[in-house]
The first five atom37 places (N, CA, C, CB, O) and aatype in JSON, in Angstrom:
{
  "aatype": [20, 20, 20, 20, 20, 20, 20, 20, 20, 20, 20, 20, 20, 20, 20, 20, 20, 20, 20, 20, 20, 20, 20, 20, 20, 20, 20, 20, 20, 20, 20, 20, 20, 20, 20, 20, 20, 20, 20, 20, 20, 20, 20, 20, 20, 20, 20, 20, 20, 20, 20, 20, 20, 20, 20, 20, 20, 20, 20, 20, 20, 20, 20, 20, 20, 20, 20, 20, 20, 20, 20, 20, 20, 20, 20, 20, 20, 20, 20, 20],
  "atom_mask": [
    [1, 1, 1, 1, 1],
    [1, 1, 1, 1, 1],
    [1, 1, 1, 1, 1],
    [1, 1, 1, 1, 1],
    [1, 1, 1, 1, 1],
    [1, 1, 1, 1, 1],
    [1, 1, 1, 1, 1],
    [1, 1, 1, 1, 1],
    [1, 1, 1, 1, 1],
    [1, 1, 1, 1, 1],
    [1, 1, 1, 1, 1],
    [1, 1, 1, 1, 1],
    [1, 1, 1, 1, 1],
    [1, 1, 1, 1, 1],
    [1, 1, 1, 1, 1],
    [1, 1, 1, 1, 1],
    [1, 1, 1, 1, 1],
    [1, 1, 1, 1, 1],
    [1, 1, 1, 1, 1],
    [1, 1, 1, 1, 1],
    [1, 1, 1, 1, 1],
    [1, 1, 1, 1, 1],
    [1, 1, 1, 1, 1],
    [1, 1, 1, 1, 1],
    [1, 1, 1, 1, 1],
    [1, 1, 1, 1, 1],
    [1, 1, 1, 1, 1],
    [1, 1, 1, 1, 1],
    [1, 1, 1, 1, 1],
    [1, 1, 1, 1, 1],
    [1, 1, 1, 1, 1],
    [1, 1, 1, 1, 1],
    [1, 1, 1, 1, 1],
    [1, 1, 1, 1, 1],
    [1, 1, 1, 1, 1],
    [1, 1, 1, 1, 1],
    [1, 1, 1, 1, 1],
    [1, 1, 1, 1, 1],
    [1, 1, 1, 1, 1],
    [1, 1, 1, 1, 1],
    [1, 1, 1, 1, 1],
    [1, 1, 1, 1, 1],
    [1, 1, 1, 1, 1],
    [1, 1, 1, 1, 1],
    [1, 1, 1, 1, 1],
    [1, 1, 1, 1, 1],
    [1, 1, 1, 1, 1],
    [1, 1, 1, 1, 1],
    [1, 1, 1, 1, 1],
    [1, 1, 1, 1, 1],
    [1, 1, 1, 1, 1],
    [1, 1, 1, 1, 1],
    [1, 1, 1, 1, 1],
    [1, 1, 1, 1, 1],
    [1, 1, 1, 1, 1],
    [1, 1, 1, 1, 1],
    [1, 1, 1, 1, 1],
    [1, 1, 1, 1, 1],
    [1, 1, 1, 1, 1],
    [1, 1, 1, 1, 1],
    [1, 1, 1, 1, 1],
    [1, 1, 1, 1, 1],
    [1, 1, 1, 1, 1],
    [1, 1, 1, 1, 1],
    [1, 1, 1, 1, 1],
    [1, 1, 1, 1, 1],
    [1, 1, 1, 1, 1],
    [1, 1, 1, 1, 1],
    [1, 1, 1, 1, 1],
    [1, 1, 1, 1, 1],
    [1, 1, 1, 1, 1],
    [1, 1, 1, 1, 1],
    [1, 1, 1, 1, 1],
    [1, 1, 1, 1, 1],
    [1, 1, 1, 1, 1],
    [1, 1, 1, 1, 1],
    [1, 1, 1, 1, 1],
    [1, 1, 1, 1, 1],
    [1, 1, 1, 1, 1],
    [1, 1, 1, 1, 1]
  ],
  "atom_positions": [
    [[-31.84, 31.17, -18.04], [-30.41, 31.28, -17.96], [-29.88, 31.83, -19.29], [-29.77, 29.9, -17.63], [-30.39, 31.49, -20.36]],
    [[-28.9, 32.66, -19.2], [-28.37, 33.25, -20.43], [-27.42, 32.27, -21.11], [-27.65, 34.59, -20.11], [-26.94, 31.31, -20.51]],
    [[-27.15, 32.54, -22.37], [-26.24, 31.69, -23.14], [-24.84, 31.69, -22.53], [-26.18, 32.17, -24.6], [-24.15, 30.67, -22.55]],
    [[-24.43, 32.82, -22.0], [-23.11, 32.93, -21.39], [-23.0, 32.03, -20.17], [-22.82, 34.38, -21.01], [-21.96, 31.4, -19.96]],
    [[-24.04, 31.97, -19.35], [-24.04, 31.12, -18.18], [-24.0, 29.64, -18.57], [-25.26, 31.41, -17.31], [-23.29, 28.85, -17.94]],
    [[-24.75, 29.27, -19.6], [-24.76, 27.88, -20.07], [-23.37, 27.47, -20.56], [-25.8, 27.71, -21.2], [-22.88, 26.39, -20.23]],
    [[-22.76, 28.33, -21.35], [-21.42, 28.04, -21.87], [-20.42, 27.95, -20.71], [-20.97, 29.14, -22.88], [-19.55, 27.08, -20.7]],
    [[-20.56, 28.84, -19.74], [-19.68, 28.85, -18.58], [-19.82, 27.54, -17.8], [-19.99, 30.05, -17.67], [-18.82, 26.97, -17.38]],
    [[-21.05, 27.07, -17.62], [-21.29, 25.8, -16.92], [-20.73, 24.62, -17.69], [-22.78, 25.6, -16.68], [-20.17, 23.7, -17.1]],
    [[-20.87, 24.64, -19.01], [-20.33, 23.57, -19.85], [-18.81, 23.5, -19.74], [-20.75, 23.78, -21.3], [-18.22, 22.42, -19.67]],
    [[-18.19, 24.67, -19.73], [-16.73, 24.73, -19.59], [-16.33, 24.2, -18.22], [-16.21, 26.18, -19.78], [-15.38, 23.42, -18.11]],
    [[-17.03, 24.61, -17.18], [-16.73, 24.16, -15.83], [-16.87, 22.64, -15.72], [-17.65, 24.85, -14.81], [-16.03, 21.98, -15.1]],
    [[-17.93, 22.08, -16.31], [-18.12, 20.63, -16.28], [-17.02, 19.91, -17.03], [-19.48, 20.27, -16.87], [-16.55, 18.86, -16.59]],
    [[-16.61, 20.45, -18.16], [-15.54, 19.83, -18.96], [-14.22, 19.84, -18.19], [-15.37, 20.56, -20.3], [-13.5, 18.84, -18.18]],
    [[-13.92, 20.96, -17.56], [-12.67, 21.06, -16.79], [-12.71, 20.12, -15.59], [-12.45, 22.52, -16.31], [-11.74, 19.41, -15.32]],
    [[-13.84, 20.1, -14.89], [-13.98, 19.21, -13.74], [-13.89, 17.75, -14.16], [-15.31, 19.47, -13.02], [-13.23, 16.96, -13.48]],
    [[-14.53, 17.39, -15.25], [-14.46, 16.02, -15.76], [-13.05, 15.63, -16.14], [-15.37, 15.85, -16.96], [-12.61, 14.52, -15.85]],
    [[-12.34, 16.54, -16.79], [-10.95, 16.28, -17.15], [-10.08, 16.09, -15.93], [-10.4, 17.41, -18.0], [-9.22, 15.2, -15.89]],
    [[-10.3, 16.93, -14.93], [-9.53, 16.8, -13.69], [-9.79, 15.46, -13.03], [-9.88, 17.94, -12.71], [-8.86, 14.81, -12.57]],
    [[-11.06, 15.03, -13.0], [-11.4, 13.74, -12.38], [-10.72, 12.59, -13.11], [-12.91, 13.54, -12.37], [-10.24, 11.65, -12.47]],
    [[-10.68, 12.65, -14.44], [-10.03, 11.6, -15.21], [-8.54, 11.54, -14.89], [-10.25, 11.82, -16.71], [-7.98, 10.46, -14.71]],
    [[-7.91, 12.68, -14.83], [-6.49, 12.73, -14.5], [-6.27, 12.22, -13.08], [-5.94, 14.18, -14.63], [-5.36, 11.42, -12.84]],
    [[-7.09, 12.67, -12.15], [-6.98, 12.23, -10.76], [-7.14, 10.72, -10.66], [-8.02, 12.95, -9.89], [-6.36, 10.06, -9.97]],
    [[-8.14, 10.17, -11.32], [-8.37, 8.73, -11.28], [-7.18, 7.97, -11.88], [-9.66, 8.37, -12.04], [-6.78, 6.93, -11.35]],
    [[-6.63, 8.48, -12.96], [-5.46, 7.84, -13.57], [-4.26, 7.85, -12.66], [-5.12, 8.53, -14.87], [-3.55, 6.85, -12.56]],
    [[-4.02, 8.96, -12.01], [-2.87, 9.07, -11.09], [-3.07, 8.14, -9.9], [-2.68, 10.52, -10.61], [-2.14, 7.43, -9.52]],
    [[-4.25, 8.15, -9.32], [-4.52, 7.31, -8.15], [-4.42, 5.83, -8.52], [-5.92, 7.62, -7.56], [-3.82, 5.05, -7.78]],
    [[-4.99, 5.45, -9.66], [-4.9, 4.05, -10.1], [-3.45, 3.64, -10.35], [-5.73, 3.85, -11.38], [-3.04, 2.54, -9.97]],
    [[-2.69, 4.52, -10.97], [-1.28, 4.24, -11.2], [-0.52, 4.06, -9.91], [-0.64, 5.34, -12.02], [0.3, 3.15, -9.78]],
    [[-0.77, 4.93, -8.95], [-0.11, 4.84, -7.65], [-0.46, 3.53, -6.96], [-0.5, 6.02, -6.75], [0.41, 2.86, -6.41]],
    [[-1.74, 3.15, -7.0], [-2.18, 1.92, -6.35], [-1.5, 0.7, -6.97], [-3.69, 1.78, -6.44], [-1.12, -0.22, -6.25]],
    [[-1.35, 0.7, -8.29], [-0.68, -0.41, -8.97], [0.78, -0.48, -8.55], [-0.78, -0.27, -10.49], [1.29, -1.56, -8.25]],
    [[1.45, 0.65, -8.52], [2.85, 0.69, -8.1], [2.99, 0.23, -6.66], [3.44, 2.1, -8.28], [3.86, -0.58, -6.33]],
    [[2.14, 0.76, -5.8], [2.18, 0.39, -4.39], [1.97, -1.1, -4.21], [1.13, 1.18, -3.6], [2.69, -1.74, -3.44]],
    [[0.99, -1.66, -4.89], [0.7, -3.07, -4.8], [1.89, -3.91, -5.26], [-0.53, -3.41, -5.62], [2.23, -4.91, -4.62]],
    [[2.51, -3.51, -6.34], [3.67, -4.23, -6.86], [4.84, -4.17, -5.89], [4.09, -3.66, -8.21], [5.48, -5.19, -5.63]],
    [[5.11, -3.0, -5.36], [6.24, -2.83, -4.44], [6.0, -3.6, -3.15], [6.47, -1.34, -4.13], [6.89, -4.3, -2.67]],
    [[4.81, -3.49, -2.59], [4.51, -4.19, -1.35], [4.56, -5.7, -1.57], [3.12, -3.78, -0.82], [5.09, -6.43, -0.73]],
    [[4.03, -6.17, -2.68], [4.08, -7.59, -2.99], [5.5, -8.1, -3.13], [3.31, -7.88, -4.25], [5.84, -9.17, -2.63]],
    [[6.34, -7.33, -3.8], [7.75, -7.71, -3.96], [8.46, -7.73, -2.62], [8.46, -6.75, -4.92], [9.24, -8.64, -2.35]],
    [[8.21, -6.73, -1.78], [8.82, -6.69, -0.45], [8.41, -7.9, 0.37], [8.44, -5.39, 0.29], [9.25, -8.55, 1.0]],
    [[7.12, -8.22, 0.36], [6.63, -9.36, 1.14], [7.26, -10.66, 0.64], [5.1, -9.44, 1.06], [7.57, -11.54, 1.44]],
    [[7.43, -10.78, -0.65], [8.05, -11.98, -1.22], [9.5, -12.1, -0.74], [8.0, -11.94, -2.75], [9.94, -13.18, -0.34]],
    [[10.24, -11.0, -0.79], [11.64, -11.01, -0.34], [11.71, -11.3, 1.16], [12.32, -9.65, -0.66], [12.56, -12.06, 1.61]],
    [[10.81, -10.7, 1.92], [10.77, -10.92, 3.36], [10.5, -12.39, 3.66], [9.69, -10.04, 4.02], [11.17, -12.98, 4.51]],
    [[9.53, -12.98, 2.98], [9.21, -14.4, 3.19], [10.41, -15.28, 2.85], [8.0, -14.81, 2.33], [10.71, -16.23, 3.57]],
    [[11.09, -14.97, 1.75], [12.26, -15.75, 1.37], [13.38, -15.63, 2.4], [12.77, -15.31, 0.0], [14.05, -16.62, 2.71]],
    [[13.58, -14.43, 2.94], [14.61, -14.23, 3.95], [14.28, -15.0, 5.22], [14.77, -12.74, 4.27], [15.14, -15.68, 5.78]],
    [[13.03, -14.9, 5.65], [12.61, -15.63, 6.86], [12.77, -17.13, 6.64], [11.14, -15.29, 7.23], [13.28, -17.84, 7.51]],
    [[12.34, -17.61, 5.49], [12.43, -19.04, 5.19], [13.88, -19.52, 5.15], [11.75, -19.35, 3.86], [14.18, -20.64, 5.57]],
    [[14.75, -18.69, 4.66], [16.14, -19.12, 4.5], [16.96, -18.99, 5.78], [16.8, -18.32, 3.41], [17.78, -19.86, 6.07]],
    [[16.75, -17.92, 6.57], [17.65, -17.64, 7.68], [17.02, -17.72, 9.07], [18.21, -16.29, 7.5], [17.75, -17.9, 10.05]],
    [[15.71, -17.61, 9.19], [15.11, -17.48, 10.52], [14.13, -18.58, 10.89], [14.42, -16.17, 10.62], [13.59, -18.59, 11.99]],
    [[13.89, -19.5, 9.99], [12.89, -20.55, 10.18], [13.46, -21.64, 11.08], [12.46, -21.14, 8.82], [14.57, -22.12, 10.87]],
    [[12.68, -22.03, 12.08], [13.04, -23.19, 12.89], [12.45, -24.43, 12.23], [12.53, -23.05, 14.37], [11.48, -24.33, 11.48]],
    [[13.03, -25.57, 12.51], [12.57, -26.81, 11.89], [11.11, -27.09, 12.23], [13.45, -27.97, 12.34], [10.7, -26.98, 13.39]],
    [[10.31, -27.45, 11.22], [8.91, -27.76, 11.41], [8.0, -26.54, 11.5], [8.74, -28.57, 12.63], [6.81, -26.67, 11.79]],
    [[8.55, -25.38, 11.26], [7.81, -24.12, 11.4], [7.51, -23.55, 10.01], [8.61, -23.09, 12.25], [8.34, -23.64, 9.11]],
    [[6.32, -22.98, 9.84], [6.0, -22.3, 8.59], [6.53, -20.88, 8.63], [4.47, -22.31, 8.32], [6.92, -20.38, 9.68]],
    [[6.55, -20.24, 7.48], [7.02, -18.85, 7.41], [6.13, -17.96, 8.27], [7.03, -18.35, 5.93], [6.63, -17.09, 8.98]],
    [[4.82, -18.17, 8.2], [3.9, -17.35, 9.01], [4.13, -17.57, 10.5], [2.45, -17.68, 8.65], [4.1, -16.62, 11.28]],
    [[4.36, -18.81, 10.89], [4.62, -19.09, 12.31], [5.93, -18.43, 12.74], [4.68, -20.6, 12.56], [6.02, -17.91, 13.85]],
    [[6.92, -18.46, 11.88], [8.2, -17.82, 12.19], [8.03, -16.32, 12.34], [9.24, -18.13, 11.1], [8.6, -15.71, 13.25]],
    [[7.24, -15.71, 11.45], [6.99, -14.26, 11.56], [6.29, -13.92, 12.87], [6.15, -13.78, 10.36], [6.62, -12.93, 13.51]],
    [[5.31, -14.74, 13.25], [4.61, -14.51, 14.52], [5.57, -14.64, 15.7], [3.44, -15.49, 14.68], [5.55, -13.82, 16.62]],
    [[6.42, -15.67, 15.67], [7.4, -15.88, 16.74], [8.35, -14.71, 16.81], [8.18, -17.18, 16.51], [8.65, -14.22, 17.91]],
    [[8.83, -14.25, 15.67], [9.75, -13.11, 15.65], [9.09, -11.84, 16.17], [10.27, -12.88, 14.23], [9.72, -11.06, 16.89]],
    [[7.83, -11.63, 15.82], [7.1, -10.46, 16.32], [6.95, -10.52, 17.84], [5.72, -10.36, 15.65], [7.08, -9.5, 18.52]],
    [[6.66, -11.71, 18.36], [6.53, -11.87, 19.81], [7.87, -11.63, 20.51], [6.0, -13.27, 20.16], [7.92, -11.0, 21.56]],
    [[8.94, -12.14, 19.91], [10.27, -11.93, 20.49], [10.62, -10.45, 20.49], [11.33, -12.72, 19.72], [11.19, -9.94, 21.46]],
    [[10.3, -9.76, 19.41], [10.57, -8.32, 19.33], [9.76, -7.55, 20.36], [10.26, -7.8, 17.92], [10.27, -6.63, 20.99]],
    [[8.49, -7.93, 20.54], [7.64, -7.27, 21.53], [8.2, -7.49, 22.93], [6.19, -7.79, 21.45], [8.2, -6.58, 23.76]],
    [[8.69, -8.7, 23.2], [9.26, -8.99, 24.51], [10.53, -8.16, 24.74], [9.59, -10.51, 24.63], [10.74, -7.63, 25.83]],
    [[11.37, -8.04, 23.71], [12.58, -7.22, 23.84], [12.23, -5.75, 24.07], [13.46, -7.35, 22.59], [12.89, -5.06, 24.86]],
    [[11.2, -5.26, 23.39], [10.78, -3.87, 23.57], [10.23, -3.64, 24.97], [9.73, -3.5, 22.53], [10.49, -2.6, 25.57]],
    [[9.48, -4.61, 25.48], [8.93, -4.49, 26.83], [10.05, -4.49, 27.86], [7.94, -5.64, 27.11], [10.01, -3.71, 28.81]],
    [[11.05, -5.34, 27.68], [12.19, -5.38, 28.61], [12.97, -4.08, 28.57], [13.11, -6.56, 28.27], [13.46, -3.61, 29.6]],
    [[13.09, -3.51, 27.4], [13.84, -2.27, 27.23], [13.16, -1.11, 27.97], [13.98, -1.93, 25.74], [13.83, -0.24, 28.53]],
    [[11.83, -1.11, 27.98], [11.09, -0.01, 28.61], [10.93, -0.19, 30.12], [9.73, 0.11, 27.99], [10.46, 0.72, 30.8]],
    [[11.31, -1.33, 30.63], [11.18, -1.56, 32.09], [12.34, -1.01, 32.85], [11.04, -3.02, 32.4], [12.38, -1.12, 34.08]]
  ]
}
C-alpha cells in the first residue's frame, strides 16, 4: 500500500471515529431528555389520577386500568 493510501485511511478512520463520538453524544443526550420528560409526565399523570379520578380503595394503577377499559368501551360503542 502506498503512503498516500495509508494516510487516506487514517483520515477516514479519524473522521468516522469523530462522527461516532458525536452521534453517541447526541443519542445519549436525547435519551436522557426523553427519560426525564416521560418520567415527569408520568408523575403528573399519576398525581392527577390520584387527586381527581381515584375511587375509594383503588390504587393509581387500578384507576388507570379502569379508565383505559372505560375508554375502550366508549370507543367500541362509538364504532357500532
